[in-house]
C-alpha positions in Angstrom: 0.0 0.0 0.0 1.5 3.4 -1.0 1.7 6.3 1.5 -1.1 8.2 -0.3 -3.4 5.2 -0.2 -2.5 4.6 3.5 -3.3 8.2 4.3 -6.7 7.9 2.5 -7.4 4.7 4.4 -6.6 6.4 7.7 -8.8 9.4 6.9 -11.7 7.1 6.0 -11.3 5.3 9.3 -11.2 8.6 11.1 -14.5 9.6 9.6 -16.0 6.4 11.0 -14.9 7.3 14.5 -16.0 10.9 14.1 -19.6 9.8 13.5 -19.5 7.1 16.1 -18.3 9.5 18.8 -20.6 12.3 17.9 -23.6 10.0 17.7 -24.7 11.0 14.1 -26.5 8.2 12.3 -26.9 7.2 8.7 -29.8 5.0 7.8 -29.8 2.4 5.0 -31.9 3.9 2.2 -32.4 3.5 -1.6 -29.8 6.2 -2.4 -27.0 4.4 -0.4 -27.9 1.1 -2.0 -27.8 2.7 -5.5 -24.4 4.1 -4.7 -23.1 0.6 -3.6 -24.5 -0.8 -6.8 -23.3 1.7 -9.4 -21.2 4.3 -7.7 -17.5 5.0 -8.0 -15.2 3.2 -5.6 -14.6 6.3 -3.4 -18.3 6.9 -3.1 -18.9 3.3 -2.2 -16.3 3.5 0.5 -17.9 6.6 1.9 -21.3 4.8 2.0 -19.8 1.8 3.7 -18.3 4.0 6.4 -21.6 5.9 6.9 -23.5 2.7 7.2 -21.1 1.4 9.8 -21.2 4.6 11.7 -25.0 4.5 11.9 -25.0 1.0 13.5 -28.1 0.2 11.5 -29.0 -3.5 11.8 -29.8 -3.6 8.1 -26.3 -2.5 7.2 -24.5 -5.7 8.3 -26.2 -8.2 5.9 -25.8 -5.7 3.0 -22.1 -5.2 3.7 -21.6 -9.0 4.2 -23.4 -9.7 0.9 -21.3 -7.1 -0.9 -18.1 -8.6 0.6 -19.1 -12.2 -0.3 -20.4 -11.5 -3.8 -24.0 -12.2 -3.1 -25.3 -8.6 -3.6 -26.9 -8.1 -7.0 -28.9 -5.6 -9.0 -32.0 -6.3 -11.1 -33.1 -4.9 -14.5 -35.4 -2.5 -12.6 -32.6 -1.1 -10.5 -33.4 -2.9 -7.3 -30.7 -4.2 -5.1 -31.1 -7.8 -3.8 -29.3 -10.2 -1.5 -29.2 -13.7 -3.0 -29.3 -16.6 -0.5 -29.5 -20.3 -1.2 -33.2 -20.2 -0.3 -34.4 -17.0 -2.0 -33.6 -13.5 -3.2 -34.3 -10.8 -0.6 -34.7 -7.1 -1.1 -31.7 -5.4 0.4 -33.7 -2.5 1.7 -36.7 -4.2 3.3 -35.4 -7.8 3.8 -38.6 -9.1 2.1 -38.6 -11.8 -0.7 -37.9 -10.2 -4.1 -39.0 -11.3 -7.5 -36.4 -13.4 -9.3 -35.2 -11.4 -12.3 -32.1 -11.4 -14.5 -29.5 -10.4 -11.9 -26.1 -8.6 -12.3 -23.5 -9.2 -9.6 -22.0 -6.1 -7.9 -18.3 -6.5 -8.2 -15.7 -5.0 -5.8 -12.0 -4.5 -5.9 -9.3 -5.3 -3.3 -9.3 -1.7 -2.0 -13.1 -1.8 -1.3 -12.8 -5.3 0.1 -10.2 -4.2 2.6 -12.6 -1.4 3.8 -15.5 -3.8 3.9 -13.6 -6.3 6.1 -12.7 -3.7 8.6 -16.1 -2.1 8.6 -17.9 -5.4 9.0 -15.6 -6.3 12.0 -16.3 -2.9 13.5 -20.0 -3.4 13.2 -19.9 -6.9 14.7 -18.2 -5.7 17.8 -21.6 -4.4 18.9 -23.5 -7.5 17.9 -25.5 -9.4 20.6 -24.2 -12.7 19.3 -20.9 -13.6 21.1 -19.6 -15.6 18.2 -19.9 -12.7 15.9 -18.1 -10.4 18.3 -15.4 -12.9 18.8 -14.8 -13.3 15.1 -14.8 -9.5 14.7 -12.1 -9.2 17.4 -10.0 -11.8 15.7 -10.4 -10.0 12.4 -9.4 -6.7 13.9 -6.2 -8.2 15.2 -5.1 -8.5 11.6 -6.7 -5.5 9.9 -7.3 -2.7 12.5 -5.7 0.6 11.6 -4.4 3.3 14.0 -7.6 5.3 13.6 -9.7 2.5 15.2 -7.9 2.9 18.5 -10.6 5.1 20.1 -13.3 2.7 19.0 -11.4 -0.3 20.4 -11.0 1.5 23.7 -14.7 2.3 23.8 -15.7 -1.3 23.1 -13.3 -2.5 25.8 -15.3 -0.5 28.4 -18.6 -2.1 27.2 -17.5 -5.7 26.5 -18.2 -8.2 29.3 -16.9 -11.4 27.7 -13.4 -12.2 29.1 -12.0 -13.8 25.9 -13.2 -11.0 23.6 -11.8 -8.4 26.0 -8.5 -10.2 26.0 -8.4 -10.1 22.2 -9.4 -6.4 22.1 -6.7 -5.6 24.6 -4.2 -7.2 22.2 -5.6 -5.1 19.4 -5.3 -2.0 21.6 -1.8 -2.8 22.6 -0.8 -3.5 19.0 -2.1 -0.2 17.9 -0.4 1.6 20.8 2.9 0.1 19.6 2.8 2.7 16.8 1.7 5.6 19.0 3.9 8.7 19.0 4.0 8.8 22.8 6.8 6.7 24.2 5.0 5.9 27.4 2.1 4.4 25.5 4.5 2.2 23.5 6.1 0.9 26.7 2.8 0.1 28.2 1.7 -1.6 25.0 4.8 -3.9 25.2 3.9 -4.8 28.8 0.3 -5.5 27.9 1.3 -7.7 25.0 3.7 -9.7 27.1 0.8 -10.7 29.4 -0.8 -12.7 26.6 2.1 -14.9 25.3 1.5 -16.4 21.8 3.4 -16.8 18.6 1.3 -14.0 17.1 2.2 -11.6 19.8 5.8 -12.6 19.5 5.8 -11.8 15.8 4.2 -8.4 16.4 6.9 -7.5 18.8 9.8 -8.8 16.7 8.5 -6.8 13.7 9.1 -3.6 15.8 12.8 -4.4 16.4 13.8 -5.9 13.1 15.6 -3.7 10.6 13.6 -2.4 7.8 14.5 -1.5 4.2 16.4 1.5 5.5 18.5 -0.6 7.8 16.8 0.8 11.0 14.2 -0.8 13.3 10.6 0.4 13.3 10.9 1.3 17.0 13.2 4.4 17.4 13.5 4.4 21.2 16.3 2.3 22.7 14.5 1.7 26.0 11.3 0.5 24.2 13.5 -1.8 22.1 15.0 -3.2 25.2 11.6 -3.7 26.7 10.5 -5.6 23.6 13.6 -7.9 23.8 12.7 -8.7 27.5 9.1 -9.3 26.5 10.0 -11.7 23.7 12.3 -13.6 26.1 9.4 -13.8 28.6 7.1 -15.0 25.9 9.5 -17.7 24.8 9.7 -19.0 28.4 5.9 -19.1 28.6 5.6 -20.8 25.2 8.1 -23.5 26.4 5.8 -24.1 29.4 2.8 -24.4 27.1 4.7 -26.8 24.9 5.7 -28.9 27.8 2.1 -29.0 29.1 0.9 -29.9 25.6 3.3 -32.8 25.4 2.3 -33.9 28.9 -1.4 -34.0 27.9 -0.7 -35.7 24.6 1.3 -38.3 26.4 -1.4 -38.8 29.0 -4.0 -39.2 26.2 -1.9 -41.7 24.3 -1.1 -43.6 27.6 -4.8 -43.9 28.4 -5.4 -45.4 25.0 -2.6 -47.8 25.4 -3.9 -48.7 28.9 -7.4 -49.5 27.5 -5.7 -51.6 24.7 -3.4 -53.5 27.0 -5.5 -53.9 30.1 -7.5 -56.8 28.7 -4.3 -58.4 27.4 -2.7 -58.1 30.8 -5.5 -60.3 32.2 -5.5 -63.0 29.6 -1.7 -63.1 29.1 -1.0 -62.9 32.8 -3.6 -65.5 33.8 -3.2 -68.1 31.0 0.1 -67.2 29.3 -1.7 -67.0 26.0 0.0 -64.9 23.3 -3.2 -63.7 21.7 -2.4 -62.1 18.4 -6.1 -61.5 17.8 -6.3 -59.1 20.7 -6.1 -56.1 18.4 -9.1 -57.4 16.4 -11.1 -57.4 19.6 -10.4 -53.7 19.8 -11.6 -53.4 16.3 -14.8 -55.3 17.1 -15.6 -52.9 19.9 -15.1 -50.0 17.6 -17.4 -51.5 15.0 -20.0 -52.3 17.6 -19.9 -48.6 18.5 -20.4 -47.7 14.8 -23.5 -50.0 14.6 -25.0 -48.4 17.7 -24.4 -45.0 16.2 -26.2 -46.0 12.9 -29.2 -47.4 14.9 -29.6 -44.2 16.9 -29.4 -42.1 13.7 -32.0 -44.2 12.1 -34.5 -44.9 14.9 -33.7 -42.3 17.7 -32.2 -39.3 16.1 -33.4 -37.0 18.9 -31.4 -39.0 21.4 -28.2 -39.2 19.3 -26.1 -37.5 22.0 -26.8 -40.5 24.3 -25.7 -43.2 21.8 -22.2 -43.5 23.3 -23.7 -44.4 26.7 -25.5 -47.3 25.0 -22.4 -48.2 22.9 -20.2 -48.8 25.9 -22.0 -52.0 27.2 -22.7 -53.1 23.7 -19.0 -53.0 22.7 -18.0 -54.8 25.9 -20.6 -57.6 25.5 -19.9 -58.0 21.8 -16.1 -58.3 22.2 -16.5 -60.5 25.3 -18.8 -63.0 23.5 -16.3 -63.2 20.5 -13.4 -63.7 22.9 -15.3 -66.4 24.9 -16.2 -68.2 21.6 -12.5 -68.1 20.6 -11.4 -69.5 23.9 -14.0 -72.3 23.9 -13.5 -73.3 20.3 -9.7 -72.9 19.6 -7.6 -71.6 22.5 -8.7 -74.1 25.1 -7.2 -77.0 23.1 -3.8 -75.2 22.8 -2.9 -74.5 26.4 0.8 -75.3 27.1 1.6 -75.0 23.4 2.6 -71.3 22.9 3.9 -71.5 19.3 0.7 -73.2 18.1 -1.4 -70.7 20.1 0.5 -67.7 18.5 0.0 -69.1 15.0 -3.7 -70.0 15.6 -4.6 -66.5 17.1 -2.7 -64.9 14.2 -4.8 -66.8 11.8 -8.0 -65.9 13.8 -7.0 -62.2 13.5 -6.8 -62.5 9.7 -10.2 -64.2 9.7 -11.8 -61.5 11.8 -10.4 -58.8 9.6 -11.7 -60.4 6.5 -15.1 -61.0 8.1 -15.4 -57.3 9.0 -14.4 -56.4 5.4 -17.2 -58.5 4.1 -19.7 -57.1 6.5 -18.8 -53.4 6.5 -16.5 -52.9 3.5 -12.7 -52.3 3.3 -13.0 -48.5 3.6 -12.8 -46.8 7.0 -16.1 -45.7 8.5 -16.6 -42.5 10.6 -18.0 -42.5 14.1 -19.3 -39.1 15.1 -18.7 -37.6 18.5 -21.7 -36.7 20.6 -22.1 -32.9 20.9 -20.8 -33.0 24.5 -17.6 -34.5 23.3 -17.1 -32.1 20.4 -14.9 -29.0 20.6 -12.0 -28.3 22.9 -11.1 -26.5 26.1 -8.8 -23.5 25.4 -6.6 -23.3 28.4 -4.3 -20.7 26.7 -4.0 -19.6 23.1 -1.4 -22.2 22.6 -2.9 -25.0 24.7 -6.1 -26.5 23.4 -7.4 -29.7 25.0 -10.0 -31.7 22.9 -13.0 -32.8 24.9 -12.9 -36.3 23.3 -9.4 -36.8 24.5 -10.2 -35.6 28.0 -13.3 -37.9 28.1 -11.1 -40.9 27.1 -8.7 -40.2 29.9 -11.5 -40.2 32.5 -13.0 -43.2 30.8 -9.7 -45.1 31.1 -9.5 -44.3 34.8 -13.1 -45.4 35.3 -12.4 -48.8 33.6 -9.2 -49.3 35.7 -11.3 -48.6 38.8 -13.9 -51.2 37.8 -11.2 -53.8 37.0 -9.5 -53.2 40.4 -12.9 -53.6 42.2 -13.5 -56.8 40.2 -10.1 -58.3 40.9 -10.0 -57.3 44.6 -13.6 -57.3 45.8 -15.4 -60.1 44.0 -15.3 -63.9 44.1 -14.3 -64.0 40.4 -11.4 -61.7 41.1 -10.3 -64.0 44.0 -10.4 -67.0 41.6 -8.5 -65.1 39.0 -5.7 -64.1 41.4 -5.5 -67.6 42.7 -5.2 -69.2 39.3 -2.7 -66.6 38.2 -0.4 -67.4 41.2 -0.7 -71.2 41.2 -3.1 -72.9 38.8 -2.5 -76.4 40.1 -3.0 -75.5 43.7 -6.2 -73.5 42.8 -7.6 -76.6 41.0 -6.8 -78.7 44.1 -8.8 -76.2 46.2 -11.9 -76.8 44.1 -11.7 -73.7 41.9 -13.1 -74.5 38.4 -10.1 -73.4 36.4 -11.7 -74.1 33.0 -14.6 -71.8 33.8 -12.2 -69.2 35.3 -10.2 -69.3 32.0 -13.4 -68.8 30.0 -14.5 -65.8 32.1 -11.1 -64.3 32.3 -10.7 -64.5 28.5 -14.2 -63.0 28.1 -13.3 -60.2 30.6 -10.1 -59.4 28.8 -11.8 -59.4 25.5 -14.6 -57.2 26.8 -12.1 -54.6 28.1 -10.5 -54.6 24.6 -13.9 -53.9 23.2 -14.2 -50.9 25.6 -10.8 -49.7 24.2 -12.2 -50.0 20.7 -15.2 -47.9 21.7 -12.8 -45.2 23.0 -10.7 -45.3 19.9 -13.7 -44.8 17.7 -14.1 -41.3 19.2 -10.7 -40.0 18.1 -10.4 -41.4 14.6 -11.9 -43.4 11.8 -12.7 -47.1 12.3 -11.3 -49.6 9.8 -10.7 -53.4 9.6 -7.0 -53.0 10.4 -7.6 -50.7 13.4 -6.3 -53.2 15.9 -3.0 -53.9 14.1 -1.7 -50.5 15.2 -2.0 -51.4 18.9 -1.2 -55.1 19.3 2.6 -54.6 19.5 2.3 -51.6 21.8 -0.1 -53.6 24.0 2.4 -56.5 24.4 5.2 -54.0 25.2 3.0 -52.4 27.9 2.2 -55.8 29.5 5.8 -57.1 29.4 7.2 -53.8 30.7 4.7 -53.5 33.5 4.9 -57.1 34.7 2.8 -60.1 33.7 -0.6 -60.1 35.4 0.1 -56.9 37.3 -2.6 -54.2 37.1 -0.4 -51.5 38.7 2.4 -52.3 36.3 0.1 -52.1 33.3 -1.0 -48.6 34.4 2.5 -47.3 35.0 3.9 -48.8 31.8 1.0 -47.5 29.6 1.2 -44.0 30.9 5.0 -44.0 31.0 5.3 -45.2 27.4 2.7 -42.7 26.3 4.6 -39.8 27.9 8.0 -40.9 26.7 6.7 -41.4 23.1 5.2 -37.9 23.0 8.3 -36.2 24.4 10.5 -38.0 22.0 8.4 -37.4 18.8 9.3 -33.6 18.4 13.0 -34.4 18.5 13.4 -37.9 17.0 10.2 -38.2 14.9 7.4 -40.8 15.2 9.3 -43.8 13.7 12.7 -43.2 15.3 10.9 -42.5 18.6 9.2 -46.0 18.5 12.6 -47.6 17.7 14.2 -45.8 20.7 11.4 -46.9 23.0 11.7 -50.5 21.8 15.4 -50.5 22.4 14.9 -49.1 25.9 12.4 -51.8 26.7 14.7 -54.6 25.5 17.5 -53.2 27.7 15.2 -52.9 30.6 13.9 -56.5 30.2 17.5 -57.8 30.1 18.1 -56.2 33.5 14.7 -57.0 35.0 12.9 -59.8 33.2 10.0 -59.8 35.6 9.0 -56.2 34.6 8.3 -53.2 36.7 6.2 -55.1 39.2 7.1 -58.7 39.8 4.3 -61.3 40.3 4.2 -62.5 43.9 3.4 -66.0 45.0 5.0 -69.4 45.4 4.6 -70.3 41.8 6.2 -67.1 40.7 9.0 -67.3 43.1 9.9 -70.9 42.5 
């Protein structure tokens, strides 16, 4: 933008403020519409400014239509707004007759004025979303002449997030103020809201321009900017650390759900179940089926489909697991190689069965409305609700499993068989039935893991293949048959993986973790938590 154009732009914005502050109004009328339709660019800009100054409710849709290219003229000279549903008279808002239409074109200069004018109008809108979008737009396009308007809106705005954005706009505009004290205060205000955007604004003031000199002439202000940038860097590092911490906790909770069932079956029976990942996949597809049923039969209750999908995914995966144990795995106890090959073949069979039933393409499982969106802790730290829900769901499942293992007769039997199968059988415990129920429990928990996985990504026939190796690593690292070890190993691997990824990459990070586990197992074969009991100690 040339200096002359910039000066004209500033004078236009100043005229907006003059009318706003003096209270003069300009109503939307036929003359202003005709000017927008057929006037010269300078006259159109003047009308845009006058409409914004008036704060007329009818001005906003007209300006938005002009900006988006949906404002047209008819053969009779009327100005209409064309929507997907109908054509509306721009002056009255009533339906207009459909005639041959001619689009009102705009150039980049007018579009720039429109964007700023629309944002300024929306700052007074009753809808919070519109005001928020306007404040974000003004962070990019606000000129110096808008500073009084921003300060006035700051006094009237009640929403904390919008006020924070407007303060950033105010401080950014004050960075170019002629008064040195205002510029120093602006630097302090910007440093209170650390973000990469604020950092870029500050750095632009101290970087050398085309003339070899920084934009900020005062040495003390430049030093304050350097200090503010250093403080922002420290805060951004903290935000990055917290982001990695949350991502690791999220990944660890998913690994925990995937490995928890395997810890029960592998720890109790020593079965290397290569089909465990497919039980995750079955739970995910069970959730998908429940979603389809709710969409078809109970669309009004769709937000509650996930609550119904949780028991369905558990029961479906548990029944499949019990069928596998009864038909195949029961006949292979004590033969680990044959069990590994058989379960691997079963996994391929389950994958192909799902492909036949649902197709080879991934299917989408929608989040309920209460799991959509994210919690913005800071501008750089956004926590998705579905990830937060999965973390709490994993804790809930772990608590239920702990109660089952430590406060029920089945749990007592499971712990007895795990520690010494032969002695448990001599004491009258029906070990074949315990094996069946244990395998069903472990498979059902895998189904719950699949239900959780369906909320963070698409569901496909090979979903479980991505988690089977990680699940075995968690179980082996934590200690066979140890619930506490499984929890610590899953969360630990999740955190280590997320902290390694930014530096080593996803693939190399996995390799480093695998090497670390191999070294650890060489030093401590029993894992983090050794199994206690005579059988284990002998």
